[in-house]
N, C-alpha and C positions, 0 to 999 in steps of 0.2 A: 244366749245360746251360753253352755257348759264349756271351762276349757277342753274336755277331753273332747266333745263334739266337733269341736274344730279341729282340735289334732285328728281325729280319724276324717272327716273331711275333703282335710288338707292327703294326706297321707294319700287319701282314695283315689284325687285325682291326680296325684302324682303313679302309684299305678296303671292305671288308664294310662295314662302317656306313657309308660312302658310296655304297655302289652302293645298299642297302635305302632308302636317306633318298633318291636318286635315282628309285629304280624307284615310293615310292611317290610323290614332288610329280609326276613324270610320269602318272602314271595321274589323278588327282586331277585337275590341270589339264586333260587329256586328258577325265575326266567334267564337266568345266563347261564347257568350250568345247561340250560336243556337250549340255548341258543348257540354251543360251543358243539352237544351234540349233534342239531340240523345241520348246524356249520362246516362239523369236519368230521363225519366222524364214517363211516364207511357204507356204501348206501345199501348195502346187502344186509343191513336191522332192519326190521320189522315194523318199525315206525314209519319208513321211507316207504310202504305197501297201504298203511291208512292212512296216508298224506293222498296217497293215487284214488286212494277209494273214497275219498274227502273230496275229489277234487280240488285239492290246494297244489300238486305236486311241479306247476307250475311254478306258484309263485314260492312254492322251500328251491327252487333250481337257481332264483332271479335273485333270491338270500344268498346260495353256497355259490352265485358264479360273484356276488358283490365282495366276498373276501377273496385272502390271497390268502393262500395254504400253504406258503414256499413263507419258508421258516419257519413254522405254527411246531414246537415242538411235541414230542408224542408225550407229552406227561398231562399239557391239556387238552392234547385232543381227548384221552386218553383214562385221566387219575384226575383232573380236575374238577369236571363235571361232577365226578361223584363225592369229593371232596362236600364239595359247594349244596348239594343236597344235602350230603350226611347233617352241616352245621345249618341248613334252613330246616331242615325237620326240627331241630334238638331247640332251635328259635319258635319254633309256632308251637313244642310244646312248652316249651317255657311261660309261651304266653298263654295256652290256657289254661296251663295249674295256675300263672299271676304269679308266678315267684315263689309257690309255696315249696316251703321246704320240709317236706314228708318222705316217707321210704316209699310211696304208691309215687308222687314225681320224679325223685331221681333214678324208680324206675323206667317209667315210660320216655325220659328225657336220656337215661344210656342206654335203654336194650337196645337200641337199632344200633347206634355206634359198636359195641361189642357184638354183637351179631356179628355189622361189617365186619372185624376185625380180627373175631373166632372163624366166619368164611372165608376169610386172609391166611389164616394160619393157616384152615383145613386143607386148602389147595396147594398148601405146600407139604405136604403129608400125602394128598390123592385123597384125599376121603371128602371132598366136595368137588362137585363140578364144577372147568370153570381152571382159569390160566394166575397161577400164583403173582404179584408183579409185587413186590418192593415200595415203586412207588404210588399205588394204592393203598397199600398201609402207613407210607408217610401223608399221602392225601389226607385221610382214615385221623391221623393223631396229629395234625395240621391243626382237622377240622376242631376237634373236643378239640386244642388248646386258645383257639381262637375264641371256639362259644364262649369259652369262660373265662379270656379278660375281657370281650365285648359287654359281657353280662355284668362286670364289675364298674368297668368302665359308662356303661348306658346308668346304672344303676347310683353308679358317683354325679357324674353329669345332672341327672330329674331328681336329685333330693335335692 
């Protein structure tokens, strides 16, 4: 076997490990954000109607009863899940693009984060539905920074 073929196989092996780590991390973070929503958000949200229609509202209430909402800060209930979901999206899309450094990959990775930030800015000026929240902006920026830092660390650890 040629040296270039061995290098390609070696690189492919670690690229696949990176993708697996990113996908697992994405889904874990997505589940955590979802559990925060289910556990702490107001029951007037549409998802609670869906739980009832699915026949799992009793299980959801049991889960909510296990959690102590006393002392849970508003940003954990309201803004942290948004940042977690944005982070999960970025990692999953990066895994789909297999770490590609093309204009297309950057467009797909960063389009949702930019839209999230833009929507908050437009909410501030009353040009987009919703309520502007600085903590949402902080959560989005933190998700973007965490993505960049962890991507760098994962690449270094796996290589």
